[in-house]
DRENVO-159085 format. One record per residue: x, y, z of N, C-alpha, C in turn; residue in three letters. Coordinates in steps of 0.001 Angstrom, whole numbers, plus 500000, padded with zeros to 6 digits. Each point is the difference from the previous one (the first is absolute). Example, Ala and Ser with C-alpha at 12.3 -4.5 7.8 and 13.67 -1.06 7.14 Angstrom:
! residues 2
513190494310507800499110501190500000500900501200500000ALA 499650501050499280500820501190500060499230501090500730SER 
! end
This chain:
! residues 496
551256626017116222498603500111499606499134500286501231MET 498915500714499792499162500452501111499065498899500496SER 499772499963501344499089499038500605498543500462499951ASP 499770501198499481498620500496499947499178499319498916GLU 500657499233499119499315499294498917499965498505500276PHE 499031499331499418499903498542500145501178499289499334ASP 500438500553498853501094499381499249500971501056499498TYR 501224499545499763500986500877499365499715500104498502ASP 499559498881499414499745499958498559498809499096499716LEU 499020500542499298498878499198499508500126499895498487ILE 499942498769499507500119499726498570498656499510499486ILE 499493500640498968498718499603499413500289499227498715ILE 499805498692500058500298499138498858501166499084500296GLY 499863498703499648501059499035500320500666499412498767SER 499983500756498895500716499574498807501505500115500199GLY 500801499889498934501460500018500135500556501195500768PRO 499525501221499692500549501179500694499588500016501466SER 498741499656500293499540499948501379500712498920500793GLY 500189498873499358500702498873500626501430500382500381ARG 500739500565499051501397500373500248500102501069501084ALA 499088500983499953500024501077500987499716499468501405ALA 499030499092500103499624499449501302501144499201500609ALA 500630499162499206501103499183500504501179500884500411ILE 500284501042499190501076500922500348499700500711501315GLN 498755500471500168499618500684501237500097499049501194ALA 499612498743499778500096499014501066501435499750500417GLY 500889499949499027501411499776500308500617501194500730LYS 499379501157499858500458501196500721499315500124501370LEU 499251498944500371499335499932501308498995501138500197HIS 499266500317498929498970501033500086498623499351500035ARG 499048500748500520498616499529500048499373500215498621ARG 499679498900499325499512500101498622498750499145499826VAL 499052500532499254498748499305499697499779499991498495LEU 499602498845499460499628499876498593498496499763499929VAL 499309500854499243498555499860499799499762499545498561ILE 499224498942499829499682499522498650498513499683499920ASP 499389500396498895498549499823499863499608498546499779ARG 500940499158499565499714498584499764500240499188501266LYS 499383498814500054500193499153501171501317499237499963ASP 500710500065498849501312499367499888501011501045499553ARG 501165499979500617501035500975499699500628499743498632LEU 500677501013499463500735499833498754499636500983498915GLY 498779500548500071499602500994499008499815499425498607GLY 499865500898499036499794499614498598501148499137499498VAL 501227500316500407501172499269499521499887498508500256SER 499559499626501194499909498583500365498734499345499466VAL 498875500708500003498722499351499734499478500114498573HIS 500273501069499303499475500125498636501029500533498996THR 501184500340500448500963500640499106501258499189499741GLY 501101500468500549501323499457499686500120498496500213THR 499764499535501206500209498581500317499041499088499225ILE 498695500298499964499105499117499231500333499922498511PRO 500275501146499383500257499985498552501294499263499671SER 501021500149500844501269499312499735499882498507500295LYS 499194499649501015499747498588500277499236499372498853THR 499015500728499494499208499516498864500896499772498793LEU 500913500904499766500915499875498861500828498720500113ARG 500566499758501168500837498814500191499183498723499820GLU 498759500015500500499124498841499860499681499735498529THR 499701501059499272499695499873498573501175499404499238VAL 501197500519500241501180499538499270500331498551500340LEU 499771499614501264500287498621500395498989499018499427ASN 498707500259500212498974499054499568499878499911498483LEU 500257501107499314499872500002498537501211499390499304SER 501112499829500757501222499498499376500637501000499064GLY 499686501271500218500437501069499094501509499986499771TRP 500760499813501077501461500096499901500620498835499233ARG 499255498912499807500557498815499353499551499819498554GLU 499165500905499515499397499781498684500998500076498849ARG 501096500717500192500988500068498918500658498638499777SER 500007499142501034500556498650499873498948498988499534PHE 498789500103500612499011498945499799498829500399499114TYR 500020501216499450498953500429499094498931500838500672GLY 499264500778499215499012500928500525498823499285500655ARG 499788498740499676498880499261500587500339499417501375SER 501243500142500446500417499409501283499277500662501171TYR 499511499198500939499348500490501212500453499148501186ARG 500149500620501157500228499244501218498676499401500458VAL 498910500773499830498658499525500309499091500367498843LYS 499310499017499461499186500228498804498855500975500238ASP 499224499757501053498849500851500285500297500861501229GLN 500230501277499765500326500920501098498773500846500296ILE 499529499942501247498817500750500403500333501120500955GLY 498990500809500301500201501137500905500470499551501371ALA 499504498847500473500399499507501324501465499619500033GLU 500530499528498862501433499689499927500831501260500202ASP 499530501105499438500721501263500130499906500542501427LEU 498845499760500648499766500567501326500682499214501118LYS 500297498727499766500550499157501061501310500560500542ALA 500950500253499123501284500556500446499813501420500508ARG 499071500726499383499741501385500388499604500088501468LEU 499052499181500423499529500044501382501089499580500983HIS 500795499013499614501107499572500857501010501123500192MET 500303500697498911500973501095500062499478501156500840THR 498739500356499809499432501120500748499940499691501496LEU 499625498777500349499968499616501419501386500113500613ASP 500999499587499247501376500073500500500437501449500186TYR 499687500860499043500380501407500081499379500676501222GLU 498713499736500233499310500590501150500610499482501300VAL 500302498710500048500589499403501200501354500633500319ASP 500816500181498982501318500622500198499848501434500496VAL 499062500741499398499794501395500388499517500100501451LEU 499052499161500384499512500015501378501115499663500978GLU 500850499045499623501135499630500857500978501165500151HIS 500282500693498887500916501153500057499449501105500897GLN 498701500250499897499384501021500854500053499594501476PHE 499702498741500285500036499530501390501415500079500573ASN 500964499595499197501390499990500461500516501401500283ARG 499472500989499277500457501380500172499026500863500808ASN 499048499335500663499055500673500899499203501101499288HIS 499521499670498803499157500912499234498540499667500282VAL 499228500965500451498566499798500234499246500094498674ASP 498920499249499886499177500054498787498532500166500364THR 499244500590499083498572500214500207499296499933498649LEU 498977499181499887499229499893498761498835500973500034ASN 499889500811498961498905500957499935500300501101499000GLY 499000500818499738500139501108499052500326501271500762LEU 501158500569499711500477501178500735499695501288499254ALA 499726501062500768499864501336499426500490501016501028LYS 500563501088499483500488501061500883498821500806500537PHE 500064500331501289498987500891500591500670501204500657ILE 501314500058499880500771501117500536501449499847499598GLY 500824501014500261501402499956499576500762498779500508PRO 499707499538501215500714498873500582499075498866500446ASN 498812499936499402499031499000500454499271499348498830GLU 499837498675500098499236499255499002498877499233500687VAL 498954499752499232498890499181500466499967498745499142GLU 499918498851500666500022498723499285498666499293500194VAL 499333499701498879498724499286500043500240498544499617ALA 499620499082500870500199498582499740498778499415499302THR 500131498771499481498888499345499320498864499684500968GLU 500343499897501271498979499711501009499163501226500349ALA 500345501147499406499248501223500241500526500839501145GLY 501122499594500582500590500759501105500943501065499456GLU 500183501078500745500945501049499614500990500237501131THR 501236500263499604501072500260500958500739501250499573THR 500327500844500958500789501196499701501400499839500574ARG 500996500319499167501392499835500403500811501214499582LEU 501029500310500772500853501154499705501437499554499761THR 500721500800499243501414499722499741500723501299499709ALA 501289499998500265500800501184499703500273500114498500GLU 500203498834499359500272499980498560499105498953499326LYS 499737500222498696499169499072499230500687499681498671PHE 499758498798499519500440499619498654498796499445499249LEU 499693500627498869498914499527499144500598499071498944ILE 499619498725500062500503499020499025498838499129499527SER 498946500676499592498758499321499635500000499419498587THR 501044500273499224500090499418498670498976500548499021GLY 499564499131499090499075500417498937498823499045499902THR 498998500427499249498856499157499687499771500064498495LYS 499262499047499473499787499959498555499138501168499530THR 500316500474498793499204501053499363498832499328499291TYR 498784500404500350498791499369499453499089501062499373ARG 500232500347498732499166501015499342498573499512499777PRO 499079500934499895498573499670499878499656499258498716ASP 500764500209498928499636499385498730500361498515499923TYR 500672499488501034500360498571500015498972499243500855VAL 499274499029499427498946499277500735500566498860500864PRO 500717500366501045500595498988500873498914499109500598PHE 500253498673499991499047499083500619500676498968500902ASN 501333500085500122500724499095500874500209498606499448GLY 499481499708498798500141498669499401500686500060498645ARG 499343500675499055500543500061498641500597501366499674THR 499649501016500791500599501334499848500564500365501371VAL 501329499974500104500632500122501315501126501027499985VAL 500389500425501220501174500854500141501177499138500452ASP 501146500619500244501199499258500356499902499239501300GLY 499213500500500951499841499317501280499072498792499881ASP 498955500117499198499024498924499847500509498878499091GLU 500960500317499166500478499053498990500480498691500619PHE 500621500094501175500560498819500646498936499052500541LEU 498754500472500075498928499185500559499187499289498918GLU 500502499930498797499257499384498901499603498557500329MET 498805499619499589499501498652500265500594498988499037ALA 500295500413498776500620499113499022500827500814499018GLU 500951499334499380500875500681499046499236500222498701ILE 499924501240499520499253500263498754500759499489498778PRO 499273499729498938500655499603498754500510501212499234ARG 499404501166500293500457501246499366499929501126501021SER 500926500942499906500118501078500988500356501306499297LEU 499275501067500345500361501344499540500533500769501193THR 501152500611499833500601500830501051500052501431499492VAL 499391500916500736500049501418499633501008500696500907ILE 501033500567499395501057500682500739501304499243499919GLY 500942500507499219501301499342499855501023500618500939ALA 499590500200501266500944500385501037500643498741500547GLY 500696500127501120500711498850500570499038498859500324VAL 498891500303500691499049498956500409499367499331498782ILE 499544500805499050499365499450498801500935499122499198GLY 501233500452499822500985499232499228500334498694500713VAL 500153500053501317500336498783500742498913498942499849GLU 498748500367500266498913499022499923499747499527498567TYR 500109500906499037499771499621498602501004498940499551ALA 501265500194500328501029499053499556499957498696500788THR 499620500068501283499862498772500794498955499078499397MET 498829500565499668498917499166499497500224499577498552PHE 500793500746499288500392499561498665500851498739500100SER 500819499910501070500813498806500224499144498774500290ALA 498749500222500446499044498910500225499210499678498737LEU 500405500616498892499328499830498710498594500579499989ASP 499746500983500855498761500775499946500169501037498894VAL 498968500187499185500072501017498942499843501383500641ARG 501081500784499975500040501281500713500087501168499022VAL 499137501006500228500082501267499267500328501091501000THR 501104500696499785500451501069500890499763501340499315LEU 499124500805500587499597501279499399500622501159500768ILE 500632500905499278500596501200500597499621501212499155GLU 499325501008500594499583501183499231501156500784499390PRO 501164499984500654501135500763499470500733499202498927ARG 500823500702499240500757499363498927501197499214500520GLU 500385500252501240501138499320500607499599499486501377THR 500853499169500589499728499515501345501312499822500759PHE 499900500042501326501170499896500885501116500927499522LEU 499676501287499889500921500966499409501266500245500822ASP 500019499580501262501194500199500813501064498933499716PHE 499651499004499187500935498935499635500693500357498684ILE 501276499651499887500783500224498788499267499436498772ASP 499950500791498922499227499613498813500502498710499363LYS 501308499771500039500541498765499426499438498795500728THR 499907500122501319499465498924500818498526499767499677LEU 499244501097499880498571499891499692499787499367498626ILE 500835500339499034499883499405498666500213498492500054GLN 501015499584500751500290498572500143498853499301500733ASP 499520500642501070498909499457500803498719499878499174PHE 499691501039499229498800500012499159500030498844498997THR 501158499792499400500155498901499045499731498659500674HIS 500531499833501215499839498730500703498551499726500388GLN 499311501009500561498630499732500465499052499793498826ILE 500265500677498891499160499759498811500257498598499460ARG 501246499576500041500342498646499570499359498958500908GLU 499815500379501275499375499096500972498476500018499927ASN 499432500861499143498567499973499782499204501161500542GLY 500660501002500596499270501164500499499659500922498832VAL 498724500317499870499551500951498972500093501394500618ASP 501059500732499700500258501313500587499396501080499126LEU 499040500744500546499327501072499258500392501349500606ARG 500964500663499411500430501325500470499242501081499248LEU 499826501154500665499277501103499378498531499679499812GLY 499462499126500874498601499574499882499206500474501209SER 499382501158499879499186500525501093498680499236500070ALA 499506499808501231498765499253500213498801500940499943VAL 499024499656499174498778500797499908498958499519501000GLU 499835498685500115499038499443500949500320498543500284SER 499464499522501135500163498598500398498605499454500313ILE 499672498861499387498668499416500192500115498593500562GLU 499295499766501109499917498667500589498800499286499383ASP 500261499043499133498912499328499281499731498591500533ARG 500370499775501240499716498709500629500974498919499608GLY 499844499470498768500883498920499555501391500511499609GLU 500102501293499754501303500588499715499989501494500302HIS 501192500585500034500160501439500197500477500587498680VAL 499375501093499601500362500617498724500529501406500234GLU 501180500254499449500633501320500087499927500648498634VAL 499418501193499936499917500743498742501040501101500048ILE 500908499988499038501073500988499939499587501187499143LEU 500640501136500234499664501215499253500301499873498517GLU 500902499071499647500303499807498572498992499090499313ASN 498961499596500759498936499200499419500137498501500179GLY 501144499543500468500210498571500175499358499509501295ARG 499609498722499999499403499365501160500916498881500495HIS 500095499847501316500785498917500593499090499215500935VAL 499871498687499753499170499152500850500886499054500810ARG 499594499755501246500720499048500840499105499526501126SER 500380498888500627499223499467501121500164500853501251GLU 501154500641500129500269500814501194500735501269499622MET 499749501065500755500706501269499792500635500451501312LEU 501276500315499938500729500561501143500275501472499721LEU 499455500885500840500268501425499855501163500350500926PHE 501135500363499411501220500262500776500619501340499622ALA 499145500991499778500487501314499558500108500965501174ALA 500954499746500877500299500961501056499487499640501376GLY 500593500652501005499604499841501395499935501376500656ARG 499267500069501100499807501252500731500541499863501415MET 500529501086500545500451499993501380498831499718500940GLY 500198499081500947498926499626500937499982500966501180ALA 499556501225499731500030501053501022498630500600500291THR 498967499607499253498703500675500119499364499857501373SER 500302498927500727499366499769501306500791500583501168ALA 501130500626499731500882500456501077499582501332500633LEU 499074500704499353499583501322500495501215500925500147ASN 500760500110498925501241500788500027499757501485500225LEU 498769500452499733499677501411500232500195500386501468GLU 499840499020500883500121500262501438501424500375500404ALA 500967499646499147501397500339500315500599500947498958VAL 499168500479499087500472500980499020500793499428498854GLY 499747498736499642500712499393498881499089499862498784LEU 500594500175498807499264499832498749500712498991499114LYS 499219499326499166500564499030499061499871500523498571THR 500666499331499065499834500362498594498747499321499454ASP 499764500132498690498768499476499405499910498474500059HIS 501117499337500329499983498541500111500141499541501450ARG 499714500908500934500002499634501406501368499795500609GLY 501051500519499350501359499796500495500494501212500786ARG 500906499746500924500566501058500841501378500408499509LEU 500314501284500180501334500506499667500855499987501257SER 501258499612499845500916499935501139501377500529499610VAL 500795500310501013501425500271499801500653498652499737ASP 500609499816498842500503498692499594501253499556500767ARG 500530500852500860501132499593500839499537499525501369LYS 498934500618500516499540499673501352498633499325500010THR 499225500164498927498635499500499858499017500713500924TYR 500342501241500363499062500848500731499002500620499027GLN 498750500083500435498983500694499218500084501499500325THR 499028500761499517499955501436500302499756500247501489ALA 499497499004500702499838500076501454501178499247500606VAL 500965500678500632501285499404500387499938498714500815PRO 498992499821500866499988498786500825499260498837499337HIS 499544500214498762499322498935499254500840499638498776ILE 500313498726499880500820499493498911499146499119499086TYR 500480499762498792499319499094499067501052499270499180ALA 499744498726499716500963499207499232499268498898499257ALA 500673499439498993499420498918499216499227500488498800GLY 499082499182499513499246500319498783499157501257500146ASP 499640500356501232499136501164500222500688501313499625VAL 501328499973499806500715501218499572500371499939498515ILE 499569498938499310500232499934498557501306499331499620GLY 500497500356498823501181499370499393501136499876500999HIS 500718498853500026499919498889499038498984498924500346PRO 499354500084501161498946499042500363500471498554499900SER 501115499715500636500546498645500052500032499530501446LEU 499779498719500215500089499466501352501409500193500556ALA 501001499833499150501395500129500435500330501413500466SER 499592501006499217500278501384500391499133500405501188THR 498798499436500095499126500312501130500612499534501314SER 500607498830499992500677499495501193501070500974500465LEU 500776500499499060501067500942500327499435501331500483GLN 498958500475499343499381501272500385499444499947501422GLN 499344498901500335499434499862501335501056500044501082GLY 501109499325499771501083499986500985500599501385500177ARG 500255500700498882500576501352500059499041500957500701VAL 498702499900499678498998500873500619499951499786501509ALA 500039498733500439499951499705501432501224500559500715ALA 501156499858499396501231500516500619499936501518500152CYS 499528500683498960499917501459500075498952500427501019HIS 498852499330500000498921500347500937500444499803501443ALA 500820498983500232500455499678501352501375500584500305LEU 500413500932499132501227500777500216501224499104500186GLU 500117499027499101501118499064500015500756500095498680THR 501300500282500030500775500109498754500001498674499242PRO 499991500087498699500068498797499167500679500332498684THR 500407498979499272500650500212498708498981500474498971LEU 500393500883499105499075500446498942499765498876499010PRO 498914500098499258499698498989498986500974500102498830GLU 500317498854499402500867499991498826499254500615498818SER 500722500704499132499318500673498883499428499052498959PRO 500614498807499837499539499084498965499312498795500634TRP 498788499716499566499273498837500492499504499191498794TYR 499829498697500168499542499178498873498494500062499837PRO 499558499940498772498573499954499684499722498639499363TYR 499089499240500580499712498671499478498566499864499528GLY 499798499404498840498675499701499470499929498493499806ILE 499103499364500752499928498533500016499039499481498938TYR 500270500375498795499222499534498854500628498702499503SER 499499499484498893500605498844499339500341500424498576VAL 501263500367499716501184499891500856500131501171500981PRO 500878499817500998500268501055500970500746501157499349GLU 499840501184500611500813501157499623500483500674501274MET 501220500516499960500511500730501156501029501019499528SER 499981501163500632500925501062499620500582500670501237THR 501135500634499810500607500809501060500845501080499321CYS 499846501226500454500728501095499379499229500629498858GLY 500718500652499100499361500753498923499790499153498748MET 499001500402499221499745499353498712500784500733498920SER 500044499407498821500702500635498881499322501316499625GLU 498669500052500112499271501223499687500373501137500956GLU 500182499665501286500400501019500981501395500539499701GLU 500909499137499606501361500441499674499996500947498810LEU 499166499706499009499906500872498826499434501363500394LYS 498974499997500855499391501262500444501007500869500757GLU 500864499367500775500987500737500803501275500321499228ARG 500104499463498792501185500281499188501250499333500521GLY 499870498821500584501151499283500562500566499042498947ILE 501280500147499629500612499049499055500084498615500657PRO 499607498950499262499946498686500630500311498896498997TYR 500288498830500537500167498801499187499079498925500542GLU 499602499073499120499050498947500366500667498637499900VAL 499716499154500991500440498612499958498788499107500122GLY 499891498988499122498821499130499989500433498540500054VAL 499253499203500753500207498544500032498656499317499872ALA 499949498937499234498793499188499860500155498746500852ARG 498935499635500694500085498832500871500340498733499223PHE 499577499939498742500281498813499207501502499877499689ARG 500762501090500219501451499958499781500736499381501181GLU 499311499826501118500643499438501191499747498497500080THR 500948499291500590499838498547500147498816499679500915SER 499841500806501031498879499777500911498673500173499269ARG 499961500953499094498797500204499202499658498770499176GLY 501032499352499416499763498780499228499501498884500905HIS 500623499880501178499602498958500944498537500159500403ILE 499580501260500201498626500290500422499020499998498833MET 500521499956498797499138500000498822499434501370499668GLY 500750501044500319499505501357499762500225500410498552LEU 498928500386499342500086500472498627500031501522499937GLU 499553500645501097499952501454500052500682500483501276HIS 500055501295500145500609500601501186501175500882499605GLY 500067501173500605501034500960499626500414500831501208MET 501283500295500076500530500921501005500696501144499260LEU 499612501216500348500544501183499333500600500928501040LYS 501232500449499760500672500916500927500416501280499282MET 499916501101500728500368501312499470501167500554500811LEU 501029500464499301501202500512500655500334501405499515PHE 500513500811500889500433501353499638501322499929499241SER 500081500676498857501258500062499252501025500895500693LEU 499518500885500833500894500940500691500610499388501254LYS 499171499373500831500485499465501279500087498482500020THR 499436499328498982499947498543499895499034499368501009ARG 499306500835500785499099499478501030498750499361499411ARG 499451499027500726498716499416499635498923501043500265VAL 499128500229499016498938500990500137498615499362500077LEU 499882498797499481498696499334500031500114498585499493GLY 499144499137500530499948498601499559498539499603499851VAL 499702499317498889498640499530499734500057498519499639GLN 499102499219500585499993498555499751498574499544499702ILE 499852499161498991498724499335499730500302498523499838VAL 499221499160500702500224498565499896500008499324501351GLY 500231498723499982499982499175501209500985500536501051GLU 499497500161501227500869500420501106500397501456499989GLY 499325500828499189500388501414499877499967500723501335ALA 498967499729500813499848500723501268501037499586501032THR 500643498856499822501102499595500869501323500555499474GLU 500215499868498708501259500432499385500266501492500171LEU 498943500801500084500158501459500001500787500494501207ILE 500061499225501075500662500480501212501511500138499834HIS 500579499264499064501425500206499697500184501400499446ILE 499121500385499090500051501347499418499794501061501065ALA 499042499757500890499712500972501053501236500259500861GLN 500707498930500367501192500144500845501089500802499285ALA 500244499660498734501057500696499248499627501467499780VAL 498731500272499716499530501374499817500213500833501257LEU 499563499461501139500098500766501240501435500160500487ASN 500884499103499588501415500101500367500806500733498929LEU 499287500581499033500614500793498923501012499189499192LYS 499641498750499738500883499125499233499992500319498520GLY 500993499484499297500170500271498566499886498713499190THR 500091500148498692499973498854499097501148499050500307VAL 501094500552500546501181499187500279499705498916501039ASP 499043500258500909499646498997501008499557498703499331TYR 499181500105498968499439498819499355501035499277499148PHE 501014500731499535501054499391499205501030499324500901VAL 500321500631501117501050499486500888499553498808500841GLN 498711499960500346499537498998500952499445498752499345ASN 500090498898500750499562498698499529498594499709500525THR 499146499488499141498652499609500387499895498475499947PHE 499228499428500917499815498554500007499557499514498627ASN 500522498849499610499687499418498689499528498572500209TYR 498870499606499484499067500801499200498914500644500874PRO 499763501282499802498918500735500654499436501030499030THR 498786500462500291499451501092499208500735501305500314LEU 500578500101501210500744501205500383501201500226499100ALA 500429498960499312501108500135499057499647500978498875GLU 498718500263499826499572500971498985500581501377500295ALA 500246500303501284500648501271500345501389500086499375TYR 500729498912500049501345499966499419499936500207498485LYS 499045499306499380499861500108498542499629501415499596ILE 499022500591500685499573501367499674501101500998500312ALA 500733499760501109501102500887500355501082500001498932GLY 500367498813499518501017499902498940499497500598498693LEU 498713499834499747499403500557498782500200501510499946ASP 499798500665501128500201501460500059501480500351500087ALA 500742499253500822501424500275500233500796500004498697PHE 499679499074499121500748499874498738499748501147499030ASN 498996500817500274499732501162499149500364501316500685ARG 500452499915501238500319501220500749501500500269499972MET 500422501282500061501423500330500029500675499359501209PRO 501205499492499797500746499382501096500669501092500829ILE 499798500021501312500623501031500851501524499912499938PRO 500667501136500161501457500052499932500657499053500995GLU 499417499917501207500634499155501021499934498516499654GLU 499140499616499043499892498603499611500971499650498871PHE 500519501020499318500881499746498862501356499490500480LYS 500534499007499267501284499403500386501121500977499697VAL 500802500298501019501130500917499837501261499184499676LYS 500702500384498931501185499252499562501226500418500820LYS 500928499053500266501245500339500711500779501053499232PRO 500777500823500707500726501124499389500946499545498899ALA 500828498911500228500962499529498982499302499532498741ARG 498890499235500200499273499474498849499379501136499207LYS 499475501006500700499394501144499320501045500755499196ALA 501262500115500569501072500717499301500421499246498747LYS 500103498680500103500398499171498861498955500080498890ALA 498718499967500399498930500076499001500002501356499312GLU 500301501043500773500045501342499416501136500099498995ALA 501149499358500320501151500030499091499691499238498716LYS 499280498888500129499674499170498834499092500730499034ALA 499233500957500534499051500728499164500639501171499260GLU 501321500307500299500680501106499326500316499648498552LEU 499951500989499080500393499741498609501506499713499922PRO 500478499326498929501422499604499893500975501147500251PRO 499728501191499428500938501135500170500072500399501443ALA 498869500110500622499955500409501399500684498959500866ALA 499846498698499627500609498909500773501513500077499933ASP 500547500339498779501450500099499812500555501165500791LYS 499282501116499966500438501181500735500004499747501502LYS 499001499256500452499912499689501428501158499121500406ALA 500419499058499069501108499070500304501311500745500117ALA 500200501081499164501231500775500067500090500814501282GLU 
! end
């Protein structure tokens, strides 16, 4: 790398992709700087996205006694009166820990950091404005844009930060509402809607389209839909919003079909935008799409400008913290001209709703579109001993296998521990394993992972048995059996 620049690599944003890239660059003994507009590192993932929402979910399930209600009844609670401060207590502890770990990792790997708002002023130069009003200009040979996303806030929504909020403001609520309307049945909307339903908040989930989470297998969505409706979520699909009115004591949503929905609080969770508007990308010849996202080469994460890379949510789908971590590391290796292993083709997708959902590989709909002959294996958590011990009444694991090669093509799970269980599927998928793996191997008993064995056998028993698995009879026994099958005349002639 050239000494004419201040740094070998400047990273804008300290979310998962920026974090992974910085640590990788540090381990390669390169001069690396991370610029973040917030005074605390971690980005959206740590402060308003992944970590807070998952911490909130765990707190809700623990304090509400949700996991024990099948044993002790729906009225069972660990704490009778749960307030907003109860939810925030664990949240703040977790966030402080995450920031502390990140700062330690940066220090240990000699990663420089700078708080401020960065913008490009030339091909290899950025200007950083701090909150104190100071500006600093810095140069680098390579750049990585990992600024993530920001909430989409349309003009027709009367945001006030209290009763009408976006996904970032939602975590700052002063008290838990008795009723909640969520607009947008995407991942964020579904997660928050189901979490608060577990707190016995009356939740209405509105989605303008007739379907939701279309990238998930339809069988899984049907099972999930049944569960959340049973848990009290009023799911309104195909309900476009005409207007939203803040009436002080309540928020009223008027739908195009004429129906009205009233609630104490409204969460608008219909989409996010790439956080690129302040970067002055015109200075380096880069353009974004209508949602502020950048296009990249998905193998190297280079943008149209070769020395500028982008990774994480700012490049769009799949917009997962897990994939962002991997993207950042790969981008840093390529930018710093260091060979690395390519990314695995199959990655898990996790939705931390109540219940959880997780998938890896193809859905049944994708197999039909591609014309791939397949077999299905299904296991219900209630069929496992561990499921009975845990008091699980719902939960399903579904596996798809190729009839031609017997390989696993996709796995979908809904229910307790889905986001953990999916990694078994991920390993078998990436190693090109077959249905035979699940039949031949032993799983700990009792565990929920035993559902893999049940689903594997479910499919195996309907699939043709390979020739190499068929029992071959000894030559003498086969000859004797053949003789026994001869008609009497033929038998007499053979004896002569």
